[in-house]
C-alpha positions as CSV (number, residue, x, y, z in Angstrom):
1,M,-29.5,234.9,-39.2
2,P,-29.3,233.0,-42.6
3,D,-30.9,229.6,-43.2
4,D,-28.8,226.5,-43.4
5,F,-26.9,226.1,-46.7
6,T,-27.7,229.6,-47.7
7,Y,-24.0,230.4,-48.4
8,V,-23.4,227.2,-50.6
9,R,-26.6,227.8,-52.4
10,E,-25.9,231.4,-53.3
11,Y,-22.2,231.0,-54.0
12,Y,-22.1,228.0,-55.7
13,D,-25.5,228.1,-57.2
14,V,-26.5,224.6,-56.0
15,P,-29.7,223.1,-54.5
16,A,-28.0,222.0,-51.4
17,C,-30.3,221.5,-48.5
18,L,-31.0,219.0,-45.4
19,G,-32.0,215.6,-46.7
20,R,-31.3,216.0,-50.5
21,R,-30.0,213.0,-52.2
22,V,-26.5,213.3,-53.9
23,E,-24.0,211.5,-55.8
24,V,-20.3,212.4,-55.1
25,Y,-17.8,210.7,-57.3
26,G,-20.6,208.2,-58.1
27,K,-20.9,207.3,-54.5
28,P,-24.6,207.8,-53.3
29,G,-25.6,209.8,-50.1
30,V,-27.6,212.1,-48.4
31,I,-26.8,215.8,-47.4
32,A,-26.8,215.6,-43.4
33,A,-25.1,218.8,-42.4
34,D,-24.1,222.3,-43.4
35,R,-20.4,222.6,-43.2
36,G,-20.1,226.3,-44.1
37,H,-18.2,226.2,-47.7
38,H,-18.8,222.2,-47.8
39,I,-21.9,219.8,-47.5
40,G,-21.6,217.2,-45.1
41,V,-22.7,214.1,-46.8
42,N,-23.6,210.7,-45.1
43,F,-22.8,208.1,-47.7
44,D,-25.3,205.1,-47.9
45,S,-22.4,202.8,-47.4
46,D,-21.4,204.6,-44.3
47,K,-23.3,204.0,-40.8
48,P,-25.7,206.9,-39.8
49,G,-23.9,209.8,-38.4
50,V,-20.7,209.3,-40.4
51,I,-20.6,212.6,-42.3
52,A,-17.9,213.4,-45.0
53,S,-17.2,217.2,-45.9
54,C,-17.4,217.3,-49.6
55,H,-17.1,220.3,-51.9
56,P,-20.5,221.3,-53.3
57,T,-19.5,221.5,-56.9
58,S,-16.7,218.8,-57.4
59,E,-18.2,215.8,-59.2
60,V,-21.7,216.3,-57.3
61,K,-24.9,215.3,-58.9
62,Y,-27.9,216.9,-56.9
63,L,-30.9,214.5,-57.0
64,G,-34.4,214.4,-55.5
65,M,-35.3,214.6,-51.7
66,G,-34.4,211.5,-49.4
67,S,-34.3,211.6,-45.5
68,V,-31.1,211.7,-43.3
69,R,-30.8,208.4,-41.3
70,K,-31.2,208.3,-37.7
71,L,-28.4,207.4,-35.1
72,S,-28.5,204.1,-33.6
73,R,-29.5,203.8,-29.9
74,S,-25.7,203.2,-29.2
75,Q,-24.6,206.0,-31.2
76,Q,-27.0,208.4,-29.3
77,R,-25.8,206.9,-26.1
78,Y,-22.1,207.8,-26.9
79,L,-23.0,211.3,-28.0
80,R,-24.5,211.7,-24.4
81,Y,-21.3,210.2,-22.9
82,L,-19.4,212.7,-24.9
83,D,-21.4,215.6,-23.6
84,V,-21.3,214.5,-20.1
85,G,-18.3,212.2,-19.9
86,D,-16.2,214.7,-17.8
87,C,-18.5,213.4,-14.8
88,F,-17.3,209.7,-15.3
89,D,-14.2,207.9,-14.8
90,D,-14.9,206.0,-18.3
91,F,-17.7,205.0,-20.6
92,H,-18.2,201.9,-18.6
93,H,-19.1,203.8,-15.5
94,F,-21.2,206.1,-17.5
95,L,-23.1,202.8,-18.9
96,K,-23.8,201.5,-15.1
97,Y,-25.1,205.2,-14.2
98,C,-27.7,205.0,-16.9
99,K,-28.7,201.5,-15.9
100,D,-29.4,202.3,-12.7
């Protein structure tokens, strides 16, 4: 099984990898996900976890290494709800269950 970003690195000949700082159309961010033919970028101006798909060669400057920002506790909680949400009537009931 190929490594993450193998296709993008080999096909487009770019140094894409998780955590690499990039500038896309002048907007700074960090690569946070492999999106197949695209790179998933979390821009500095966005919340952690908000990932935009960007073409690997379209106005992208590859910079040094950085780190992917972690999700906030509330974002992590909501992702857990999305995983098991079918067991609850709504998010409020999920929160009550987690609190107990």
